[in-house]
C-alpha positions in Angstrom: 100.7 124.8 135.9 100.9 123.2 132.5 103.2 124.6 129.8 102.4 128.3 129.8 106.1 129.2 130.4 109.0 127.3 131.8 109.5 127.3 135.6 112.9 128.0 137.3 113.7 127.7 141.0 116.2 129.8 142.9 117.4 128.2 146.1 119.0 130.6 148.6 121.7 128.7 150.3 123.9 131.4 151.8 122.8 131.2 155.5 125.3 130.6 158.3 123.0 128.5 160.6 124.7 129.9 163.7 121.8 128.8 166.0 122.6 125.2 165.1 126.1 125.2 166.5 127.9 122.9 167.2 126.6 120.8 164.3 126.5 123.8 162.0 129.9 125.3 161.3 131.1 128.1 159.0 132.3 125.5 156.4 129.3 123.3 156.8 126.1 125.3 157.8 122.8 123.6 158.5 121.5 123.6 154.9 124.4 121.2 154.0 123.7 118.9 157.0 121.1 116.1 157.5 119.3 117.9 160.3 115.8 116.4 160.0 116.4 113.2 157.9 119.2 111.3 156.3 119.2 113.7 153.4 120.7 117.2 153.8 118.3 120.1 153.9 119.3 121.4 150.5 118.9 118.0 149.0 115.4 117.7 150.5 114.6 121.2 149.0 115.6 120.1 145.5 113.8 116.8 145.8 110.5 118.3 146.8 110.7 120.6 143.8 111.4 117.8 141.3 108.0 117.1 139.9 107.6 120.9 139.1 111.1 122.0 138.3 113.8 119.9 136.5 117.4 120.0 137.8 118.3 121.9 134.6 116.1 124.8 135.8 117.4 124.9 139.4 119.8 127.7 140.5 121.5 127.7 143.9 122.9 131.0 145.2 125.6 130.6 147.8 128.9 131.8 149.1 132.5 130.9 148.2 132.9 128.6 151.2 130.0 126.3 150.3 130.0 126.1 146.5 132.1 123.0 146.1 130.1 121.1 148.7 126.9 122.1 147.0 128.2 120.8 143.7 129.0 117.5 145.4 125.6 117.3 147.0 123.6 118.3 144.0 125.3 116.6 141.0 122.3 116.9 138.7 122.3 120.7 139.0 124.6 122.2 136.3 127.8 123.6 137.7 127.2 127.0 136.3 123.9 127.2 138.1 125.6 127.0 141.5 125.9 130.8 141.6 128.6 132.1 143.9 128.4 135.5 145.6 131.7 137.0 146.6 130.2 138.3 149.9 126.7 137.9 151.4 124.5 140.9 150.9 121.2 139.5 152.1 118.4 138.2 149.9 117.7 141.1 147.5 121.1 141.0 145.7 121.1 137.2 145.6 117.6 137.3 143.9 118.6 140.1 141.6 121.7 138.2 140.4 119.8 134.9 139.8 117.0 136.8 138.1 119.4 138.4 135.6 120.9 135.0 134.8 117.5 133.4 134.2 116.3 136.4 132.1 119.2 136.0 129.7 118.3 132.4 129.0 114.5 132.4 129.5 113.0 136.0 129.8 109.4 134.8 130.0 110.1 132.2 132.7 108.3 132.0 136.0 110.5 131.8 139.2 110.1 130.1 142.5 112.4 131.6 145.2 112.9 129.6 148.4 115.4 129.1 151.2 117.5 125.9 151.3 116.8 125.1 155.0 113.1 124.8 155.5 111.4 121.5 156.4 108.1 120.7 154.7 106.2 117.6 155.9 103.7 117.3 153.0 105.5 117.8 149.7 102.5 117.1 147.6 100.5 119.9 149.4 103.5 122.2 149.0 103.6 121.6 145.2 99.8 122.2 145.0 100.3 125.6 146.7 103.1 126.5 144.3 100.9 125.5 141.4 98.2 128.0 142.6 100.9 130.7 143.1 102.3 130.1 139.6 98.9 130.4 138.1 98.3 133.7 139.9 101.8 135.0 138.9 101.3 134.0 135.3 98.1 136.1 135.0 99.8 139.5 135.3 102.4 141.5 137.1 101.9 140.1 140.6 104.7 139.3 143.1 103.3 136.3 145.0 104.3 135.3 148.5 103.4 132.0 150.1 101.8 132.5 153.5 101.4 129.7 156.2 98.2 129.3 158.1 99.3 129.9 161.7 99.1 127.0 164.2 100.2 129.0 167.2 101.0 132.6 168.2 104.7 132.5 167.2 106.7 135.6 167.9 109.7 134.3 165.8 108.0 134.7 162.5 106.9 137.7 160.4 103.2 138.0 159.5 101.3 138.9 156.4 98.0 140.7 156.7 95.5 139.6 154.0 93.6 142.2 152.0 90.9 141.7 149.3 90.5 138.2 147.9 91.6 138.0 144.2 91.3 134.2 143.7 90.3 131.3 145.8 92.9 131.1 148.6 94.7 134.2 147.3 94.6 137.8 148.5 96.2 141.1 148.0 98.7 141.8 150.7 97.5 144.6 153.0 100.8 144.9 154.9 103.8 142.9 156.3 104.2 142.8 160.1 107.6 142.4 161.6 108.2 139.7 164.2 105.7 140.6 167.0 106.0 140.2 170.7 104.0 137.4 172.3 100.8 139.4 173.1 100.8 140.9 169.6 101.3 137.5 168.0 98.3 136.2 170.0 96.2 139.1 168.8 97.2 138.5 165.1 96.4 134.8 165.2 93.1 135.4 167.1 92.0 137.9 164.4 92.3 135.3 161.7 93.4 137.7 158.9 97.1 137.0 159.1 99.5 134.4 157.8 103.1 133.5 158.7 105.6 134.9 156.2 107.4 131.8 154.8 110.0 133.6 152.7 108.9 131.7 149.7 108.1 133.7 146.5 106.7 133.1 143.0 106.8 135.6 140.2 107.5 136.1 136.5 111.1 137.1 135.7 109.8 140.4 134.1 107.8 141.3 137.2 110.6 141.0 139.7 113.1 142.7 137.3 110.8 145.7 137.0 110.2 145.7 140.8 114.0 145.6 141.5 114.6 148.4 139.0 111.9 150.6 140.6 112.5 150.0 144.3 116.3 149.0 144.5 117.7 150.7 141.4 121.3 150.8 142.9 121.3 147.0 143.2 119.6 146.4 139.9 122.0 148.6 138.0 125.1 147.2 139.6 124.2 143.6 138.8 122.4 144.1 135.5 125.4 143.3 133.2 127.6 141.3 135.6 129.0 138.0 134.4 129.2 135.7 137.5 132.0 133.8 135.9 134.1 137.0 136.0 135.1 137.0 139.7 136.7 140.5 139.5 133.7 142.3 138.1 131.3 140.4 140.4 133.4 141.4 143.4 133.5 145.0 142.3 129.7 145.0 141.9 129.1 143.5 145.3 131.5 145.9 146.9 129.4 148.8 145.6 125.9 147.6 146.7 124.3 147.7 150.1 123.0 144.8 152.1 119.2 144.5 151.6 116.4 142.0 152.1 113.9 141.4 149.4 111.1 141.8 151.9 112.1 145.2 153.1 113.6 146.4 149.9 110.9 145.4 147.5 107.8 143.6 148.9 107.0 146.1 151.7 107.1 149.0 149.2 105.4 147.4 146.1 101.7 147.7 145.5 101.4 144.5 143.4 102.0 141.9 146.1 99.7 139.0 146.6 99.7 136.1 149.1 98.6 132.5 148.6 97.9 130.6 151.8 99.1 127.1 152.3 99.1 124.3 154.9 101.8 121.8 154.2 103.6 121.1 157.5 106.1 124.0 157.1 108.8 124.7 159.7 111.7 127.1 159.1 114.1 125.1 161.4 115.3 128.3 162.9 116.8 126.7 166.1 117.3 123.4 167.9 113.8 123.6 169.4 112.4 123.0 165.9 113.5 119.3 166.3 111.5 119.2 169.6 108.4 120.3 167.6 109.1 117.7 164.8 109.8 114.8 167.2 109.2 112.0 167.5 109.2 112.2 171.3 109.3 109.3 173.8 106.8 108.9 176.7 108.6 111.5 178.7 108.7 114.1 175.9 112.3 113.6 175.1 113.4 113.8 171.5 116.5 111.6 171.1 119.0 111.1 168.2 121.8 108.7 168.7 122.9 106.6 171.7 121.2 108.3 174.7 119.9 107.3 178.1 117.4 109.7 179.6 116.5 108.6 183.2 113.8 110.5 185.1 114.2 113.3 182.5 111.5 115.1 180.6 111.2 117.4 177.6 114.8 117.3 176.5 116.4 117.3 173.0 119.5 115.1 172.9 121.6 114.4 169.8 124.7 112.3 170.1 127.1 111.8 167.1 129.6 109.4 168.7 129.4 108.9 172.4 126.8 107.7 174.8 125.0 110.7 176.4 123.2 110.0 179.7 120.8 112.4 181.5 119.5 112.0 185.0 116.7 114.1 186.5 116.8 117.0 184.2 114.2 118.7 182.0 113.9 121.3 179.2 117.5 120.9 178.1 119.1 120.8 174.6 122.2 118.6 174.6 124.2 118.4 171.3 127.3 116.2 171.3 129.7 116.4 168.4 133.3 115.2 167.9 135.0 118.4 169.2 132.2 120.3 171.1 129.2 119.8 173.4 126.3 122.2 173.7 124.2 122.2 176.9 121.5 124.8 176.8 118.1 125.5 178.3 115.5 124.9 175.7 114.1 128.4 176.2 117.5 130.0 175.4 118.3 128.3 172.1 118.0 131.6 170.2 121.1 132.7 172.2 123.3 129.9 170.8 124.6 132.4 168.2 126.2 134.3 171.1 128.6 131.3 171.4 129.9 132.1 167.9 130.6 135.7 168.9 132.5 134.6 172.0 134.5 132.0 170.1 135.5 134.7 167.6 136.4 137.1 170.5 138.6 134.4 172.1 140.2 133.4 168.8 139.0 129.7 169.1 138.4 129.6 165.3 138.8 125.8 165.1 135.4 125.6 166.7 133.6 128.0 164.3 
């Protein structure tokens, strides 16, 4: 993007990662774990931003349980830019808080907002897409989303319907479509006018500040003058605001939203089956991590931290072995793993949360 204005990145790192139990736990959710590679997911997120955004311009919004671990994992990010929310209130308050902090230092800055737990195979293509989005955001008051060219009719993603083209590869957003059922997803992909909603955004600080004030005035007012280092006033502000997502609270209501399409090997790593997609798989379609024997077994995901895990004559299973818990799950039921968390809480088995 050149030097038109400085670029800051806000990484949202407050998720619980319940679908990745038993690896992901309350104290160490998936963004703090090496799920895909030897680096943790949040470390990978910072690294792929590095050529565009320096560590001094990176802000990480998280909860009290994870702040210390994030400081350890991201030593180049200034301590005061690990922004700690007293309680999770979804994405809109997190973005509003970070926006205010950046505005005080750099009111003309551009912002990239992105989750800490996505996998991106082609970092150079990702940065090229961000460059195009930054150029678009710099030209006016647009709120820019990054859309992903669909590769399949996924019912687990939201969709963005493209409107009029306003630049090469960039369109006005006609509407956002909630996660569809399978037949509707097939229809959306077949039509060719929709992109997956990645949850990655680019905008100028002033543009998002105005949008928050217009569409979520209660949140904007409560957080406008808060000092995050003052735990008491921050807690009081968060106690007074509702839980709200940026998508529903702002983007679905605003009339100045654009989308830039990208193809950079994106995956939101929403559940264990993401690793089945990413592979690599053996000749029988098994994806294996650790010391595993898979005999006459097909299409399984097996991850073993410590012990030998052996499979015989099974298919379509997810088997995750950790020091104190083992998950065995049908691959088509991985979205239900979060129900285990509910049951552990109900039984009081908090040592496994």
